C-alpha positions as a Python dict, from the first residue, in 0.01 Angstrom:
ca = {
    (1, 'M'): (0, 0, 0),
    (2, 'S'): (310, 65, -250),
    (3, 'A'): (672, 160, -164),
    (4, 'Q'): (590, 500, -259),
    (5, 'A'): (285, 597, -80),
    (6, 'D'): (453, 448, 232),
    (7, 'T'): (762, 689, 165),
    (8, 'L'): (483, 999, 77),
    (9, 'A'): (321, 876, 423),
    (10, 'D'): (651, 921, 634),
    (11, 'V'): (719, 1294, 547),
    (12, 'K'): (758, 1493, 849),
    (13, 'V'): (780, 1871, 894),
    (14, 'T'): (849, 2098, 1208),
    (15, 'R'): (757, 2440, 1228),
    (16, 'A'): (1107, 2540, 1260),
    (17, 'E'): (1212, 2371, 937),
    (18, 'V'): (942, 2585, 743),
    (19, 'E'): (1037, 2905, 971),
    (20, 'D'): (1406, 2878, 858),
    (21, 'F'): (1273, 2854, 466),
    (22, 'F'): (1077, 3136, 481),
    (23, 'Y'): (1368, 3320, 669),
    (24, 'H'): (1586, 3242, 393),
    (25, 'E'): (1345, 3309, 104),
    (26, 'A'): (1284, 3642, 279),
    (27, 'A'): (1682, 3708, 279),
    (28, 'L'): (1700, 3608, -84),
    (29, 'L'): (1423, 3838, -149),
    (30, 'D'): (1573, 4131, 29),
    (31, 'E'): (1936, 4077, -102),
    (32, 'W'): (1806, 4087, -500),
    (33, 'K'): (1966, 3751, -497),
    (34, 'L'): (1628, 3678, -729),
    (35, 'K'): (1817, 3377, -959),
    (36, 'E'): (1884, 3192, -642),
    (37, 'W'): (1520, 3286, -537),
    (38, 'E'): (1393, 3111, -839),
    (39, 'A'): (1624, 2780, -759),
    (40, 'L'): (1366, 2762, -476),
    (41, 'L'): (1044, 2698, -718),
    (42, 'A'): (891, 2369, -835),
    (43, 'D'): (852, 2325, -1192),
    (44, 'D'): (483, 2383, -1172),
    (45, 'A'): (530, 2709, -939),
    (46, 'T'): (266, 2961, -899),
    (47, 'Y'): (283, 3309, -750),
    (48, 'Y'): (-85, 3470, -672),
    (49, 'V'): (-138, 3814, -498),
    (50, 'P'): (-554, 3851, -520),
    (51, 'P'): (-739, 4178, -493),
    (52, 'N'): (-823, 4217, -96),
    (53, 'D'): (-1181, 4244, -191),
    (54, 'D'): (-1188, 3870, -335),
    (55, 'L'): (-905, 3690, -129),
    (56, 'D'): (-1087, 3334, -207),
    (57, 'G'): (-1140, 3414, -582),
    (58, 'S'): (-979, 3218, -839),
    (59, 'H'): (-740, 3381, -1076),
    (60, 'K'): (-923, 3247, -1375),
    (61, 'D'): (-1231, 3484, -1327),
    (62, 'T'): (-1115, 3704, -1072),
    (63, 'L'): (-863, 4025, -1174),
    (64, 'Y'): (-576, 3952, -970),
    (65, 'I'): (-260, 4207, -890),
    (66, 'I'): (-38, 3891, -977),
    (67, 'S'): (-147, 3578, -1140),
    (68, 'D'): (196, 3425, -1269),
    (69, 'D'): (308, 3039, -1380),
    (70, 'R'): (617, 2937, -1396),
    (71, 'E'): (746, 3089, -1715),
    (72, 'R'): (558, 3448, -1613),
    (73, 'I'): (809, 3400, -1285),
    (74, 'R'): (1080, 3411, -1479),
    (75, 'Q'): (1024, 3633, -1697),
    (76, 'R'): (944, 3896, -1427),
    (77, 'I'): (1253, 3820, -1270),
    (78, 'I'): (1419, 3861, -1625),
    (79, 'R'): (1284, 4200, -1617),
    (80, 'V'): (1319, 4328, -1259),
    (81, 'L'): (1697, 4265, -1284),
    (82, 'D'): (1762, 4397, -1645),
    (83, 'P'): (1942, 4767, -1589),
    (84, 'N'): (1697, 4899, -1817),
    (85, 'C'): (1396, 4831, -1552),
    (86, 'H'): (1312, 5182, -1495),
    (87, 'A'): (1032, 5039, -1205),
    (88, 'E'): (1334, 4920, -1045),
    (89, 'F'): (1592, 5170, -1084),
    (90, 'P'): (1785, 5243, -822),
    (91, 'K'): (1642, 4911, -685),
    (92, 'S'): (1398, 4919, -403),
    (93, 'R'): (1550, 4833, -64),
    (94, 'T'): (1325, 4597, 110),
    (95, 'C'): (1312, 4476, 486),
    (96, 'R'): (1093, 4156, 554),
    (97, 'L'): (956, 4049, 906),
    (98, 'I'): (822, 3696, 925),
    (99, 'T'): (632, 3622, 1203),
    (100, 'N'): (338, 3353, 1335),
    (101, 'V'): (442, 3076, 1117),
    (102, 'R'): (233, 2796, 1099),
    (103, 'V'): (223, 2441, 888),
    (104, 'L'): (-156, 2372, 846),
    (105, 'K'): (-163, 2045, 660),
    (106, 'V'): (90, 1780, 538),
    (107, 'E'): (-51, 1557, 242),
    (108, 'G'): (221, 1322, 84),
    (109, 'D'): (519, 1570, 16),
    (110, 'L'): (320, 1893, 19),
    (111, 'V'): (311, 2118, 287),
    (112, 'T'): (90, 2376, 355),
    (113, 'A'): (198, 2672, 587),
    (114, 'T'): (95, 3032, 652),
    (115, 'A'): (336, 3291, 796),
    (116, 'N'): (228, 3700, 863),
    (117, 'F'): (466, 3909, 737),
    (118, 'V'): (551, 4289, 717),
    (119, 'C'): (775, 4397, 412),
    (120, 'Y'): (905, 4760, 420),
    (121, 'R'): (1030, 4919, 99),
    (122, 'Y'): (1267, 5197, 20),
    (123, 'R'): (1312, 5418, -269),
    (124, 'R'): (1475, 5688, -389),
    (125, 'F'): (1244, 5998, -364),
    (126, 'Q'): (964, 5840, -252),
    (127, 'R'): (835, 5773, 114),
    (128, 'E'): (878, 5424, 301),
    (129, 'F'): (594, 5192, 193),
    (130, 'S'): (500, 4936, 429),
    (131, 'Y'): (294, 4592, 282),
    (132, 'V'): (139, 4409, 564),
    (133, 'G'): (4, 4071, 488),
    (134, 'T'): (-16, 3707, 519),
    (135, 'Y'): (198, 3444, 279),
    (136, 'R'): (-6, 3071, 208),
    (137, 'Y'): (230, 2848, 48),
    (138, 'I'): (210, 2483, -61),
    (139, 'L'): (551, 2363, -52),
    (140, 'R'): (706, 2041, -202),
    (141, 'K'): (916, 1839, 25),
    (142, 'D'): (1262, 1734, -191),
    (143, 'G'): (1464, 1554, 41),
    (144, 'D'): (1560, 1767, 286),
    (145, 'Q'): (1477, 2071, 88),
    (146, 'F'): (1150, 2262, -8),
    (147, 'R'): (1014, 2371, -316),
    (148, 'I'): (763, 2650, -355),
    (149, 'K'): (443, 2489, -551),
    (150, 'E'): (219, 2789, -483),
    (151, 'R'): (264, 3155, -313),
    (152, 'R'): (-3, 3332, -229),
    (153, 'V'): (37, 3675, -99),
    (154, 'F'): (-277, 3829, 103),
    (155, 'L'): (-240, 4204, 138),
    (156, 'H'): (-410, 4369, 467),
    (157, 'A'): (-407, 4713, 316),
    (158, 'H'): (-769, 4833, 228),
    (159, 'E'): (-629, 5070, -30),
    (160, 'L'): (-403, 4927, -265),
    (161, 'G'): (-323, 5211, -482),
    (162, 'R'): (-139, 5408, -228),
    (163, 'L'): (115, 5129, -209),
    (164, 'G'): (235, 5196, -544),
    (165, 'S'): (330, 4973, -814),
    (166, 'V'): (475, 4603, -681),
    (167, 'S'): (754, 4553, -944),
    (168, 'F'): (956, 4370, -667),
    (169, 'I'): (862, 4026, -571),
    (170, 'L'): (628, 4068, -229),
}
């Protein structure tokens, strides 16, 4: 076995480490620190929100709510941080609650983990919206840090239309 394979095989990850990462990410998103959040992403990061009627469908042949590669994530951040972004002016206030964090698989330097969430969204002149669902991540262990390789958001709502636009990052 090569030295690199030995190193990858030795990656140890605890639920508490992943949980702390999720809490940190939620705080960055709730505080609109999107540039800092972007620094958590791997170079090959993807961000998906599949439709709730085909959660296992491929983004290549199913109409996803969000299907972003790294460049599209970067462009999304630029757009929502722009002061002229009418979809987020004034900016939504969000509060995320993260629970039931589980590490499902560790394979080399990749960690598959899930968590349930509730994201409360408050906007001026609108009623409060609650987004409830499950996050599924593929994280890349990079030294003592994680980088987000894939972030999937599974919404549990039956009627996504009543939740309004998802101009912020779930």
